[in-house]
PDB file with SEQRES, HELIX, SHEET and CRYST1 records, atoms N, CA, C and O in Angstrom:
SEQRES   1 A   51  MET LEU GLY THR ILE LEU LEU ILE VAL LEU ILE LEU LEU          
SEQRES   2 A   51  LEU ILE GLY ALA PHE PRO ALA TRP PRO HIS SER ARG SER          
SEQRES   3 A   51  TRP GLY TYR GLY PRO THR GLY GLY VAL GLY VAL ILE VAL          
SEQRES   4 A   51  VAL VAL VAL ILE VAL LEU LEU ILE ALA GLY VAL ILE              
HELIX    1 AA1 LEU A    2  GLY A   16  1                                  15    
HELIX    2 AA2 PRO A   22  TRP A   27  5                                   6    
HELIX    3 AA3 GLY A   30  ALA A   48  1                                  19    
CRYST1    1.000    1.000    1.000  90.00  90.00  90.00 P 1           1          
ATOM      1  N   MET A   1       7.268-103.435  15.081  1.00  0.00           N  
ATOM      2  CA  MET A   1       5.959-102.854  15.272  1.00  0.00           C  
ATOM      3  C   MET A   1       6.047-101.571  16.098  1.00  0.00           C  
ATOM      4  O   MET A   1       5.457-100.552  15.739  1.00  0.00           O  
ATOM      5  N   LEU A   2       6.779-101.630  17.193  1.00  0.00           N  
ATOM      6  CA  LEU A   2       6.934-100.458  18.045  1.00  0.00           C  
ATOM      7  C   LEU A   2       7.665 -99.336  17.304  1.00  0.00           C  
ATOM      8  O   LEU A   2       7.335 -98.161  17.464  1.00  0.00           O  
ATOM      9  N   GLY A   3       8.645 -99.705  16.505  1.00  0.00           N  
ATOM     10  CA  GLY A   3       9.387 -98.705  15.740  1.00  0.00           C  
ATOM     11  C   GLY A   3       8.514 -97.992  14.732  1.00  0.00           C  
ATOM     12  O   GLY A   3       8.663 -96.787  14.526  1.00  0.00           O  
ATOM     13  N   THR A   4       7.605 -98.717  14.100  1.00  0.00           N  
ATOM     14  CA  THR A   4       6.707 -98.100  13.123  1.00  0.00           C  
ATOM     15  C   THR A   4       5.761 -97.122  13.799  1.00  0.00           C  
ATOM     16  O   THR A   4       5.523 -96.031  13.280  1.00  0.00           O  
ATOM     17  N   ILE A   5       5.227 -97.496  14.937  1.00  0.00           N  
ATOM     18  CA  ILE A   5       4.334 -96.597  15.678  1.00  0.00           C  
ATOM     19  C   ILE A   5       5.099 -95.362  16.129  1.00  0.00           C  
ATOM     20  O   ILE A   5       4.588 -94.246  16.037  1.00  0.00           O  
ATOM     21  N   LEU A   6       6.308 -95.553  16.612  1.00  0.00           N  
ATOM     22  CA  LEU A   6       7.144 -94.427  17.045  1.00  0.00           C  
ATOM     23  C   LEU A   6       7.438 -93.497  15.881  1.00  0.00           C  
ATOM     24  O   LEU A   6       7.399 -92.276  16.037  1.00  0.00           O  
ATOM     25  N   LEU A   7       7.731 -94.057  14.722  1.00  0.00           N  
ATOM     26  CA  LEU A   7       8.015 -93.244  13.545  1.00  0.00           C  
ATOM     27  C   LEU A   7       6.793 -92.438  13.127  1.00  0.00           C  
ATOM     28  O   LEU A   7       6.925 -91.264  12.779  1.00  0.00           O  
ATOM     29  N   ILE A   8       5.610 -93.038  13.154  1.00  0.00           N  
ATOM     30  CA  ILE A   8       4.387 -92.332  12.786  1.00  0.00           C  
ATOM     31  C   ILE A   8       4.113 -91.191  13.756  1.00  0.00           C  
ATOM     32  O   ILE A   8       3.743 -90.095  13.335  1.00  0.00           O  
ATOM     33  N   VAL A   9       4.290 -91.436  15.040  1.00  0.00           N  
ATOM     34  CA  VAL A   9       4.068 -90.382  16.041  1.00  0.00           C  
ATOM     35  C   VAL A   9       5.055 -89.243  15.848  1.00  0.00           C  
ATOM     36  O   VAL A   9       4.675 -88.078  15.955  1.00  0.00           O  
ATOM     37  N   LEU A  10       6.308 -89.553  15.567  1.00  0.00           N  
ATOM     38  CA  LEU A  10       7.304 -88.500  15.371  1.00  0.00           C  
ATOM     39  C   LEU A  10       7.042 -87.698  14.102  1.00  0.00           C  
ATOM     40  O   LEU A  10       7.282 -86.491  14.078  1.00  0.00           O  
ATOM     41  N   ILE A  11       6.554 -88.348  13.047  1.00  0.00           N  
ATOM     42  CA  ILE A  11       6.226 -87.609  11.828  1.00  0.00           C  
ATOM     43  C   ILE A  11       5.046 -86.669  12.081  1.00  0.00           C  
ATOM     44  O   ILE A  11       5.028 -85.547  11.576  1.00  0.00           O  
ATOM     45  N   LEU A  12       4.072 -87.119  12.853  1.00  0.00           N  
ATOM     46  CA  LEU A  12       2.959 -86.240  13.210  1.00  0.00           C  
ATOM     47  C   LEU A  12       3.434 -85.058  14.049  1.00  0.00           C  
ATOM     48  O   LEU A  12       2.944 -83.941  13.883  1.00  0.00           O  
ATOM     49  N   LEU A  13       4.386 -85.299  14.949  1.00  0.00           N  
ATOM     50  CA  LEU A  13       4.962 -84.192  15.726  1.00  0.00           C  
ATOM     51  C   LEU A  13       5.703 -83.215  14.826  1.00  0.00           C  
ATOM     52  O   LEU A  13       5.650 -82.004  15.037  1.00  0.00           O  
ATOM     53  N   LEU A  14       6.391 -83.743  13.824  1.00  0.00           N  
ATOM     54  CA  LEU A  14       7.111 -82.891  12.882  1.00  0.00           C  
ATOM     55  C   LEU A  14       6.150 -81.995  12.119  1.00  0.00           C  
ATOM     56  O   LEU A  14       6.424 -80.811  11.926  1.00  0.00           O  
ATOM     57  N   ILE A  15       5.032 -82.547  11.686  1.00  0.00           N  
ATOM     58  CA  ILE A  15       4.032 -81.748  10.981  1.00  0.00           C  
ATOM     59  C   ILE A  15       3.415 -80.716  11.931  1.00  0.00           C  
ATOM     60  O   ILE A  15       3.189 -79.570  11.543  1.00  0.00           O  
ATOM     61  N   GLY A  16       3.149 -81.118  13.160  1.00  0.00           N  
ATOM     62  CA  GLY A  16       2.551 -80.209  14.130  1.00  0.00           C  
ATOM     63  C   GLY A  16       3.477 -79.098  14.573  1.00  0.00           C  
ATOM     64  O   GLY A  16       3.009 -78.045  15.004  1.00  0.00           O  
ATOM     65  N   ALA A  17       4.770 -79.305  14.479  1.00  0.00           N  
ATOM     66  CA  ALA A  17       5.726 -78.286  14.915  1.00  0.00           C  
ATOM     67  C   ALA A  17       6.028 -77.262  13.835  1.00  0.00           C  
ATOM     68  O   ALA A  17       6.737 -76.288  14.090  1.00  0.00           O  
ATOM     69  N   PHE A  18       5.509 -77.463  12.646  1.00  0.00           N  
ATOM     70  CA  PHE A  18       5.761 -76.521  11.555  1.00  0.00           C  
ATOM     71  C   PHE A  18       5.117 -75.171  11.879  1.00  0.00           C  
ATOM     72  O   PHE A  18       3.935 -75.119  12.216  1.00  0.00           O  
ATOM     73  N   PRO A  19       5.882 -74.080  11.780  1.00  0.00           N  
ATOM     74  CA  PRO A  19       5.366 -72.762  12.198  1.00  0.00           C  
ATOM     75  C   PRO A  19       4.395 -72.170  11.179  1.00  0.00           C  
ATOM     76  O   PRO A  19       4.778 -71.306  10.391  1.00  0.00           O  
ATOM     77  N   ALA A  20       3.159 -72.621  11.188  1.00  0.00           N  
ATOM     78  CA  ALA A  20       2.174 -72.166  10.216  1.00  0.00           C  
ATOM     79  C   ALA A  20       1.202 -71.138  10.786  1.00  0.00           C  
ATOM     80  O   ALA A  20       0.572 -70.406  10.023  1.00  0.00           O  
ATOM     81  N   TRP A  21       1.068 -71.069  12.085  1.00  0.00           N  
ATOM     82  CA  TRP A  21       0.113 -70.163  12.687  1.00  0.00           C  
ATOM     83  C   TRP A  21       0.771 -68.809  12.938  1.00  0.00           C  
ATOM     84  O   TRP A  21       1.985 -68.747  13.137  1.00  0.00           O  
ATOM     85  N   PRO A  22      -0.002 -67.727  12.932  1.00  0.00           N  
ATOM     86  CA  PRO A  22       0.590 -66.388  13.122  1.00  0.00           C  
ATOM     87  C   PRO A  22       1.347 -66.232  14.442  1.00  0.00           C  
ATOM     88  O   PRO A  22       2.371 -65.550  14.485  1.00  0.00           O  
ATOM     89  N   HIS A  23       0.862 -66.852  15.512  1.00  0.00           N  
ATOM     90  CA  HIS A  23       1.533 -66.686  16.801  1.00  0.00           C  
ATOM     91  C   HIS A  23       2.849 -67.464  16.879  1.00  0.00           C  
ATOM     92  O   HIS A  23       3.679 -67.172  17.739  1.00  0.00           O  
ATOM     93  N   SER A  24       3.054 -68.445  16.001  1.00  0.00           N  
ATOM     94  CA  SER A  24       4.268 -69.253  16.078  1.00  0.00           C  
ATOM     95  C   SER A  24       5.280 -68.911  14.996  1.00  0.00           C  
ATOM     96  O   SER A  24       6.334 -69.543  14.930  1.00  0.00           O  
ATOM     97  N   ARG A  25       4.998 -67.945  14.159  1.00  0.00           N  
ATOM     98  CA  ARG A  25       5.940 -67.592  13.097  1.00  0.00           C  
ATOM     99  C   ARG A  25       7.245 -67.022  13.655  1.00  0.00           C  
ATOM    100  O   ARG A  25       8.294 -67.157  13.025  1.00  0.00           O  
ATOM    101  N   SER A  26       7.191 -66.399  14.810  1.00  0.00           N  
ATOM    102  CA  SER A  26       8.404 -65.824  15.390  1.00  0.00           C  
ATOM    103  C   SER A  26       9.314 -66.892  15.994  1.00  0.00           C  
ATOM    104  O   SER A  26      10.458 -66.597  16.341  1.00  0.00           O  
ATOM    105  N   TRP A  27       8.826 -68.127  16.126  1.00  0.00           N  
ATOM    106  CA  TRP A  27       9.649 -69.200  16.685  1.00  0.00           C  
ATOM    107  C   TRP A  27      10.737 -69.641  15.713  1.00  0.00           C  
ATOM    108  O   TRP A  27      11.754 -70.197  16.129  1.00  0.00           O  
ATOM    109  N   GLY A  28      10.531 -69.399  14.433  1.00  0.00           N  
ATOM    110  CA  GLY A  28      11.481 -69.862  13.435  1.00  0.00           C  
ATOM    111  C   GLY A  28      11.308 -71.351  13.194  1.00  0.00           C  
ATOM    112  O   GLY A  28      10.228 -71.905  13.398  1.00  0.00           O  
ATOM    113  N   TYR A  29      12.370 -71.983  12.764  1.00  0.00           N  
ATOM    114  CA  TYR A  29      12.305 -73.411  12.455  1.00  0.00           C  
ATOM    115  C   TYR A  29      12.931 -74.269  13.544  1.00  0.00           C  
ATOM    116  O   TYR A  29      13.255 -75.430  13.294  1.00  0.00           O  
ATOM    117  N   GLY A  30      13.107 -73.740  14.721  1.00  0.00           N  
ATOM    118  CA  GLY A  30      13.690 -74.494  15.826  1.00  0.00           C  
ATOM    119  C   GLY A  30      12.914 -75.737  16.214  1.00  0.00           C  
ATOM    120  O   GLY A  30      13.496 -76.821  16.268  1.00  0.00           O  
ATOM    121  N   PRO A  31      11.616 -75.622  16.486  1.00  0.00           N  
ATOM    122  CA  PRO A  31      10.852 -76.812  16.863  1.00  0.00           C  
ATOM    123  C   PRO A  31      10.823 -77.867  15.754  1.00  0.00           C  
ATOM    124  O   PRO A  31      10.927 -79.063  16.029  1.00  0.00           O  
ATOM    125  N   THR A  32      10.682 -77.423  14.505  1.00  0.00           N  
ATOM    126  CA  THR A  32      10.644 -78.368  13.389  1.00  0.00           C  
ATOM    127  C   THR A  32      11.998 -79.050  13.230  1.00  0.00           C  
ATOM    128  O   THR A  32      12.066 -80.251  12.968  1.00  0.00           O  
ATOM    129  N   GLY A  33      13.065 -78.289  13.386  1.00  0.00           N  
ATOM    130  CA  GLY A  33      14.403 -78.866  13.246  1.00  0.00           C  
ATOM    131  C   GLY A  33      14.708 -79.874  14.335  1.00  0.00           C  
ATOM    132  O   GLY A  33      15.321 -80.909  14.075  1.00  0.00           O  
ATOM    133  N   GLY A  34      14.284 -79.579  15.550  1.00  0.00           N  
ATOM    134  CA  GLY A  34      14.521 -80.509  16.662  1.00  0.00           C  
ATOM    135  C   GLY A  34      13.791 -81.821  16.479  1.00  0.00           C  
ATOM    136  O   GLY A  34      14.367 -82.891  16.680  1.00  0.00           O  
ATOM    137  N   VAL A  35      12.526 -81.748  16.100  1.00  0.00           N  
ATOM    138  CA  VAL A  35      11.763 -82.971  15.871  1.00  0.00           C  
ATOM    139  C   VAL A  35      12.290 -83.689  14.635  1.00  0.00           C  
ATOM    140  O   VAL A  35      12.295 -84.919  14.590  1.00  0.00           O  
ATOM    141  N   GLY A  36      12.733 -82.934  13.633  1.00  0.00           N  
ATOM    142  CA  GLY A  36      13.301 -83.540  12.431  1.00  0.00           C  
ATOM    143  C   GLY A  36      14.547 -84.358  12.727  1.00  0.00           C  
ATOM    144  O   GLY A  36      14.735 -85.433  12.157  1.00  0.00           O  
ATOM    145  N   VAL A  37      15.391 -83.862  13.606  1.00  0.00           N  
ATOM    146  CA  VAL A  37      16.583 -84.611  14.001  1.00  0.00           C  
ATOM    147  C   VAL A  37      16.197 -85.909  14.695  1.00  0.00           C  
ATOM    148  O   VAL A  37      16.807 -86.951  14.455  1.00  0.00           O  
ATOM    149  N   ILE A  38      15.196 -85.850  15.547  1.00  0.00           N  
ATOM    150  CA  ILE A  38      14.738 -87.058  16.238  1.00  0.00           C  
ATOM    151  C   ILE A  38      14.187 -88.069  15.235  1.00  0.00           C  
ATOM    152  O   ILE A  38      14.436 -89.268  15.360  1.00  0.00           O  
ATOM    153  N   VAL A  39      13.437 -87.588  14.240  1.00  0.00           N  
ATOM    154  CA  VAL A  39      12.903 -88.488  13.207  1.00  0.00           C  
ATOM    155  C   VAL A  39      14.026 -89.162  12.440  1.00  0.00           C  
ATOM    156  O   VAL A  39      13.960 -90.361  12.170  1.00  0.00           O  
ATOM    157  N   VAL A  40      15.053 -88.409  12.086  1.00  0.00           N  
ATOM    158  CA  VAL A  40      16.192 -88.985  11.354  1.00  0.00           C  
ATOM    159  C   VAL A  40      16.896 -90.038  12.202  1.00  0.00           C  
ATOM    160  O   VAL A  40      17.268 -91.092  11.688  1.00  0.00           O  
ATOM    161  N   VAL A  41      17.082 -89.772  13.479  1.00  0.00           N  
ATOM    162  CA  VAL A  41      17.735 -90.742  14.361  1.00  0.00           C  
ATOM    163  C   VAL A  41      16.910 -92.019  14.457  1.00  0.00           C  
ATOM    164  O   VAL A  41      17.462 -93.118  14.411  1.00  0.00           O  
ATOM    165  N   VAL A  42      15.597 -91.884  14.589  1.00  0.00           N  
ATOM    166  CA  VAL A  42      14.737 -93.067  14.673  1.00  0.00           C  
ATOM    167  C   VAL A  42      14.773 -93.858  13.370  1.00  0.00           C  
ATOM    168  O   VAL A  42      14.793 -95.089  13.398  1.00  0.00           O  
ATOM    169  N   ILE A  43      14.782 -93.175  12.237  1.00  0.00           N  
ATOM    170  CA  ILE A  43      14.871 -93.880  10.955  1.00  0.00           C  
ATOM    171  C   ILE A  43      16.175 -94.653  10.840  1.00  0.00           C  
ATOM    172  O   ILE A  43      16.183 -95.798  10.389  1.00  0.00           O  
ATOM    173  N   VAL A  44      17.272 -94.036  11.245  1.00  0.00           N  
ATOM    174  CA  VAL A  44      18.568 -94.725  11.204  1.00  0.00           C  
ATOM    175  C   VAL A  44      18.556 -95.945  12.123  1.00  0.00           C  
ATOM    176  O   VAL A  44      19.076 -96.999  11.757  1.00  0.00           O  
ATOM    177  N   LEU A  45      17.968 -95.812  13.310  1.00  0.00           N  
ATOM    178  CA  LEU A  45      17.892 -96.941  14.232  1.00  0.00           C  
ATOM    179  C   LEU A  45      17.007 -98.059  13.687  1.00  0.00           C  
ATOM    180  O   LEU A  45      17.288 -99.240  13.886  1.00  0.00           O  
ATOM    181  N   LEU A  46      15.925 -97.669  12.991  1.00  0.00           N  
ATOM    182  CA  LEU A  46      15.068 -98.690  12.379  1.00  0.00           C  
ATOM    183  C   LEU A  46      15.810 -99.432  11.266  1.00  0.00           C  
ATOM    184  O   LEU A  46      15.703-100.653  11.160  1.00  0.00           O  
ATOM    185  N   ILE A  47      16.554 -98.708  10.445  1.00  0.00           N  
ATOM    186  CA  ILE A  47      17.307 -99.341   9.377  1.00  0.00           C  
ATOM    187  C   ILE A  47      18.407-100.240   9.933  1.00  0.00           C  
ATOM    188  O   ILE A  47      18.681-101.309   9.386  1.00  0.00           O  
ATOM    189  N   ALA A  48      19.028 -99.807  11.011  1.00  0.00           N  
ATOM    190  CA  ALA A  48      20.102-100.591  11.626  1.00  0.00           C  
ATOM    191  C   ALA A  48      19.571-101.808  12.379  1.00  0.00           C  
ATOM    192  O   ALA A  48      20.333-102.717  12.708  1.00  0.00           O  
ATOM    193  N   GLY A  49      18.272-101.825  12.651  1.00  0.00           N  
ATOM    194  CA  GLY A  49      17.681-102.954  13.335  1.00  0.00           C  
ATOM    195  C   GLY A  49      17.776-102.898  14.847  1.00  0.00           C  
ATOM    196  O   GLY A  49      17.574-103.911  15.516  1.00  0.00           O  
ATOM    197  N   VAL A  50      18.079-101.738  15.394  1.00  0.00           N  
ATOM    198  CA  VAL A  50      18.200-101.596  16.836  1.00  0.00           C  
ATOM    199  C   VAL A  50      16.819-101.536  17.486  1.00  0.00           C  
ATOM    200  O   VAL A  50      16.613-102.070  18.576  1.00  0.00           O  
ATOM    201  N   ILE A  51      15.890-100.890  16.815  1.00  0.00           N  
ATOM    202  CA  ILE A  51      14.520-100.769  17.355  1.00  0.00           C  
ATOM    203  C   ILE A  51      13.666-101.841  16.729  1.00  0.00           C  
ATOM    204  O   ILE A  51      12.476-101.937  17.030  1.00  0.00           O  
TER     205      ILE A  51                                                      
END                                                                             
């Protein structure tokens, strides 16, 4: 249950970090990539049964 909530929150962060606004276009894909790595790690931990 906790893992599912964590995964949903991280996916929302991933969507929110996407550089869609004019002021954030100069950031590149750094924020999205960082949150994406965290999402992948959480998915692997959920599949492995650690979380």
